[in-house]
C-alpha positions in Angstrom: 101.2 130.1 95.0 99.7 133.2 93.8 98.7 133.7 90.1 101.4 135.9 89.5 103.6 132.8 90.3 102.0 130.0 88.5 100.6 128.8 85.5 97.2 126.5 85.9 95.6 124.9 83.3 92.8 121.8 83.3 93.4 118.5 81.9 90.6 116.3 80.9 91.2 112.4 82.3 88.9 109.8 82.4 86.3 110.4 84.9 87.7 113.7 86.2 88.8 117.0 85.0 91.9 118.3 86.9 94.0 121.6 87.4 97.8 121.4 87.0 99.8 123.9 88.3 103.4 124.8 87.4 105.8 127.6 88.2 106.1 130.6 85.8 108.8 129.9 82.8 112.2 131.1 83.4 114.1 128.5 84.9 116.2 125.7 83.8 113.8 122.7 82.5 115.1 120.3 84.6 113.6 116.6 84.7 109.8 115.9 85.0 108.1 115.8 88.3 104.8 115.5 89.8 103.6 116.6 93.4 100.3 115.3 94.8 98.9 116.9 98.0 97.2 115.4 101.0 93.8 115.4 102.7 92.6 118.8 102.6 95.2 120.3 100.8 95.9 121.6 97.2 98.9 122.0 95.1 99.9 125.2 96.8 101.6 123.2 99.6 104.2 122.2 97.2 105.2 125.9 96.2 108.4 126.2 98.3 109.6 122.9 97.6 109.0 123.4 93.8 110.8 126.3 94.0 113.9 125.1 95.5 114.0 122.2 93.4 114.0 124.8 90.2 116.3 123.6 87.5 116.8 120.2 88.6 113.3 118.9 88.6 110.3 120.5 86.0 107.7 120.2 88.7 104.1 120.0 88.3 101.3 120.1 91.0 98.0 118.6 90.4 95.1 119.1 92.5 93.1 115.7 93.2 90.0 115.4 92.3 87.3 117.7 94.1 90.4 119.4 95.8 91.8 123.1 95.1 90.7 124.0 91.9 90.1 120.6 90.0 86.1 119.3 89.6 84.8 116.5 91.9 85.3 113.4 89.9 82.1 112.5 87.6 81.5 109.2 89.3 81.8 110.6 92.7 84.8 107.9 93.5 87.0 109.5 95.9 88.9 106.6 97.3 92.5 106.1 97.2 92.0 103.9 93.9 89.9 106.7 92.6 92.5 109.1 93.0 95.3 106.9 91.5 93.2 106.8 88.5 93.2 110.3 88.0 97.0 111.0 88.5 97.8 108.2 86.1 95.1 109.4 83.4 97.2 112.8 83.8 100.6 111.4 83.4 99.5 109.2 80.1 97.8 112.6 78.8 100.9 114.4 79.3 103.0 111.8 78.1 105.5 113.1 81.1 106.3 110.0 82.6 108.3 108.3 84.1 108.5 111.6 86.6 110.2 112.2 90.4 106.6 111.8 92.0 106.2 113.3 95.1 103.3 112.8 97.5 102.1 114.1 101.3 99.5 112.0 103.4 96.8 111.0 101.6 99.1 112.0 98.6 101.7 109.7 99.7 99.4 106.3 99.6 98.3 107.6 96.3 101.9 107.7 95.0 103.1 104.4 97.0 99.8 102.4 94.8 100.2 104.1 91.7 104.1 103.5 91.7 103.4 99.5 92.6 101.0 99.5 90.1 102.8 101.6 87.3 106.4 101.6 87.7 107.1 102.5 84.2 105.6 105.8 85.3 107.9 106.6 88.3 111.4 107.6 88.3 112.1 108.0 92.0 109.0 108.4 95.2 109.7 111.2 97.9 107.4 110.7 100.4 106.3 113.2 103.2 104.4 111.6 106.1 102.6 109.2 103.8 99.2 107.9 104.9 100.0 104.3 105.3 98.4 101.9 107.9 98.6 102.9 111.3 96.9 100.6 114.1 96.2 102.2 116.3 96.6 105.5 115.4 97.9 108.2 117.6 95.0 109.9 119.4 96.1 113.4 117.8 95.1 111.8 114.4 91.5 110.8 115.7 90.0 114.0 115.0 90.5 113.6 110.9 89.2 109.7 111.3 86.1 111.3 112.4 85.4 112.8 109.1 85.0 109.4 107.7 82.3 108.9 110.2 78.4 109.4 109.1 76.8 113.0 110.6 80.0 114.6 111.2 80.3 116.1 107.9 76.6 117.5 108.3 77.7 118.5 112.1 80.9 120.8 110.2 78.9 122.5 108.0 76.5 123.8 110.5 79.3 125.0 112.6 80.6 126.8 109.6 77.4 128.5 108.4 77.1 129.5 112.1 79.9 131.9 111.6 82.9 130.4 113.4 85.8 132.4 113.0 87.7 131.7 110.2 90.6 132.9 111.7 90.3 130.5 114.8 89.5 127.7 112.5 92.5 128.2 110.6 94.7 128.4 113.8 93.5 125.0 114.9 94.4 123.4 111.1 97.7 125.0 111.5 98.3 123.4 115.0 97.4 120.2 113.7 99.4 120.0 110.6 102.8 122.4 111.7 105.2 121.4 114.0 106.1 125.2 115.1 102.7 127.2 114.0 103.9 130.1 115.9 107.3 130.2 113.5 104.5 131.4 110.4 105.1 134.6 109.3 102.2 137.1 109.1 102.0 136.6 105.5 101.8 132.7 105.6 99.0 133.0 108.4 96.9 135.0 106.3 97.2 133.3 103.2 95.6 130.0 105.1 93.1 132.3 106.2 92.4 133.1 103.3 92.7 129.5 101.5 90.2 128.6 104.4 87.5 131.2 103.7 88.2 129.8 100.0 87.4 126.3 100.7 84.0 127.3 102.5 82.8 129.0 99.3 83.2 125.7 97.2 80.0 123.5 97.4 81.9 120.4 97.0 85.2 121.5 99.0 83.4 119.2 102.7 81.9 116.2 100.3 85.5 116.0 98.7 87.1 116.0 102.2 84.9 113.5 103.8 84.6 111.1 100.7 88.4 111.5 100.6 88.9 110.6 104.4 86.5 107.4 103.8 88.5 106.1 101.1 91.9 106.1 103.5 90.0 104.4 106.1 89.0 101.8 103.4 92.3 101.8 102.2 93.5 101.1 105.5 91.4 97.9 105.7 92.3 96.5 102.3 93.8 93.0 102.5 95.5 91.1 99.9 97.1 92.7 96.4 95.5 96.0 97.3 97.0 96.4 100.9 99.1 99.3 101.0 102.0 97.9 102.7 101.9 94.8 100.2 102.5 97.6 97.3 105.0 99.5 99.1 107.0 96.0 98.8 106.3 96.1 94.9 107.8 99.4 94.7 111.1 99.2 92.3 112.1 103.2 92.4 114.4 104.6 94.9 112.1 106.2 98.0 112.8 108.9 100.2 110.9 108.7 103.5 110.3 111.9 105.1 109.0 112.3 108.8 108.9 115.1 111.4 108.7 114.2 115.1 106.0 116.8 116.0 103.8 115.2 113.3 100.2 115.0 115.2 98.4 112.7 112.1 101.5 110.4 111.2 103.4 108.9 113.7 107.1 108.6 113.3 107.3 105.3 114.5 105.6 104.4 110.9 109.2 105.0 109.8 110.8 101.8 110.8 108.0 100.0 108.9 108.4 102.1 106.1 112.2 101.7 105.8 111.7 97.9 105.9 109.0 97.9 103.2 110.6 99.6 100.6 113.3 97.6 98.7 115.0 101.1 97.9 114.9 103.8 100.9 116.4 106.2 102.7 114.9 108.3 105.8 115.0 111.8 106.6 114.1 113.0 110.2 112.9 116.3 111.0 112.8 117.1 114.8 110.9 120.3 114.3 108.7 119.3 111.5 105.0 118.2 112.0 102.8 116.9 108.9 103.9 119.4 106.2 107.6 119.3 106.0 107.8 120.3 102.4 106.5 123.5 103.9 107.7 123.7 107.2 111.4 122.9 106.3 111.6 123.0 102.6 115.5 123.5 102.4 116.2 120.4 104.2 113.6 118.3 102.1 115.1 119.8 99.0 118.6 119.0 99.7 117.8 115.3 100.5 115.6 115.1 97.4 118.5 116.3 95.3 120.4 113.4 96.8 118.0 111.0 95.9 117.6 112.3 92.3 121.5 112.0 91.9 121.1 108.1 93.4 118.3 107.5 90.7 120.0 108.9 87.5 123.3 107.8 88.7 
């Protein structure tokens, strides 16, 4: 999302200062919505879907603490619960709730916990490849899990400092998260490379990435009331689950358990999509979202 197509403001919430992005003025307002990105992502991951929902959803996308243009949290808390507190803080400060809440990957785990703890803030819930506990994880997800291992982040920083080609590193990332990275336009690929280079220049970027990766691993092991699958069963809002059959990070096999866990769930399966279906197939996701919102408000 370029500066000409968005407005960005910073909002102070307890323990953090968040960057909040919204489309440029001009479209119909619609109902309030909030979009939460995944691990290593940013608000820009939602640009295509937000555009397609214009007039129906008055969307805002937030950079989680430490990601995108948001500052790292003051207390260093990069757990799932820490991110949830920041998003709740924003919704309370803005007074926009209840919202149509969207989450991808890590943002999906954040959205599930938020919807379970604060049903008053959530009108509907759209989860794209949500990071819910999956044991054992598929092999292609192991490199992401390694970010939580002590010593690995320092190794990655050394590799970056040694000048590893940004184009090659970006290509590896695209092949991890896209079902068909070869379908990306040259402009989209160039934008991804520019974003990768920008992250290398942010002093806290690796700390936010590794801390949040550890937060996901920790959330996967939580039991009792904080268990994410138990919290999924507490979500009262209607839910749209979106899975890609080419997802290398969240296996499609999780869809069965997710459909059973949520009280009011519908499922969209995209055979050609990877981990970021809202970026690869925004039209299909937007159609399903429109049906969900019609159900939620009908």
